N, C-alpha and C positions, 0 to 999 in steps of 0.2 A: 628460433621458429617454424612454427608449423608448416607442412606440407602443402600445398595445395591440393584443393578438393577436385573431382573430374569435373564440378560445374564451372570450375573458373574460366578465366577468360582466354587461358592458355590453351583450352581445350574446346574453346567456342570455335564455331564456323560461321560463313555467312549465309544463311538461308534464305533470308526475303531480300530480294533487289529495291532498289529504291522506285522502281514503279508499282512494285507491289504492295509497298507501303504509302504512296500516295494514293493508291486507287483505295485503298480501306479505308483510310483518313478522311479521304474526301467524300466515298460512299457515307461514310458514318454522319458526317456534318451537312450532307445533303438530305438524306432521311428525316435526319433530328430536325432539319430547319422546313422542310415540306412540310412534314407533322405539324409542325409549331403553326407555319402560316397558314395551313388549310384549316385549322382550329380558329384564328384570328379571321380569316374571311377578308372582304371586302377588296382592297388596293393590295394587301398581301398577296392575294391570289396569283399575282405577277411574279413575286418571286416562286410562290409555290410552284409554278409550271417552268421558272426555268431552274430552279431545281431538278424537277423531273427532267427536263432536256439534259441538264450534267448528268442523271443517274443514267440516262441511255446511254448517252457517249462513254461513260464509266464501262457498262456492262458490256457494250461493244468492244472495248478495247482489252476487257479482261478476259473474254473468249478468243479472240484472236490471239492475247498473250501467254492463253492457257496451251496453246499450239505451237508459238514461236520464242516463246521468252524461256529464262531458263531453268535447271532441273526441275525445283522446288516450286517453280511456279505453274510447271505444265501439269495440263489433266490425266497423263497418264501416269504420273509418279504417284496421284493421291487418289483418284475416283477408283478405289479399288473392288472386288467382286462384292457380291452379297456375302458368301462364305465367310471374306475375310473380315466383314464387318460383323457380323454375327460372332465370330470367334473373338474379336476384339473385345465386343461387347460381354461376351462370357467373362472376360479375363479382367474387364473393368469393373464388374459388379464385386469380382473378389479382391478386387485393388491392385492385383498384378498384371496389370496389362505393359505389355511392352512399349520400350521408348521411341517413339517418332519424333524425330527434328524437325522436320516437314508439319503437314496436316496429317493426323491420324485417322484411321479409316473411316470413324464416326465426322470426324470434321472434314473430310474432304466431300462427303456427301451433303453434307452441312453448307459447304460452301456452293455447290451445285444448286442446293435450294434458296440459298437467297440470292444467287445469281437469277435463277427462273422469276422468283416472285418480284424482284426489281423491274426485271425487264416486262412482265404482265401489267405491273405499276403504272412504267414508264409507258407504255404501248397503250392500255387503256385510257391514260391521261388525255394522250393525243386526240381521241373519239370523246371525250368527255364533255358532258353539258351540264352545268348546275340551274339551269332553267331560268335563272337571273341577270347575271350581267358576264359570266364567264366561259369559254370555251374552249377547248382544244384546240390545235392549227388545224387540225385534219376533221373536225365536226360535222364540216360541210360535205364531206365526202358519203357519208351516210344519212340516212333521212332521219329525222328528229327523235321519232320512238327510239331508234335503234341507239341512238347517241345517249338518251337518258338511260336506257336499258344498261350500255356500257358505263356508264357514270354510277349504276348503282354495285356492277362487280367492282368499280373500281376502289370503291369504298371497303368492298367484302373482301376482298383481294390484300387491303390494309391489314386486316387483323391475321390473315395466314402469314404477312410479313412480319408481323409482331410476332407470333409463336416461333418462328424461325429464329429471329433475333434473341427471343428470351431463351431458347433451347442455347443457342451461339456463347451468350452470356453465361448462362450456369457451368457451360464447358467450360469457359475462360476462368470462372470462379474456382472450380473444382482444380483446375491444374495449378493456377495462381497460388490459391492460400492452402490446399490439401496437398498439392502435389509442389508445392515451391517451385514452379517454375514460370518464369518472369516471360509470360506471354506477352505482356501489354509494353512492356519495356522492348523486348526483341521487335514490336512491330514498329518501334520509332529505331532503332539501330539498326535492325535485320541479323545481329546475330545470337545464337542460341549454343545452349551446351551438347556438344556429340557425342559424348560418352555412352556407351552403348547402345545407342542409335541402332534401330534395323534398315533404316531407310538411307541410309548413308550414301553420298552421290558416288558413282565411279569417277575414276579419274578422267575418262572421255566425257564426264555431262557437260549438256552446253551451258554455257556460261552467260551473263546477261550482255546485250550489245544494244547500248545506251541510244544509238544511231538508229537502229531498229524500232525501238522503245518510242523513240520521239516522232516517227515517221508512222507509227501505228496509231498513236494518240491523236495526231494532226488527222489525220484520213477518218478517224473515229469522228470528231468533232465536225469534219467537213460533211460525213454524212448525216449527222443528225439535223446540220443546218440546213441540208440541201431538202431533207425529210419534212422540217417544219414550213420550209418555204414551199411547200408545192400547192 
């Protein structure tokens, strides 16, 4: 019988907690469905806006979880210095980049960009006005011309979001196909091979606290509900 390789389940560790995984796939579904609904227009715009509210809640949750969540969910663990990012980029070009079990230096900043563009998309959508039948719940807070201008930015910023998503997908493709790292399945079950990882969690690393995660999710939802009810 062949001996197990370093990438077998015996050397795998739990990297992505349940809240990060749920956040990830809900965000994917909401962004994709919001885009589709926006393309359809008409009555589908109601669902477009509902997806936007959900995205806003998800972003709020992830921002808090980036400080209160377990080790690999925290910004301090994967938002690294520009020097580290450049060094990793040089090694990536040579295809000898170090193995990160969490987000690598480039992927970490991609997460920040994704959160930023999602926040901008959801935020501008609150004030948007298509000049026909639909307007965001806070459109009445600004004058008509400003609301129309914000709507234009809402559409422009979506192109930026698509660009960041494209880079993210290319990165996943590289690691999934070229490096044969099962990033997609890891975002379902949460485990990744830990052999040779340069970002191994210390024994004192913070763990996932389900009760806290539920509280953060509920508070994020209530904040969005309160915001759109103003």
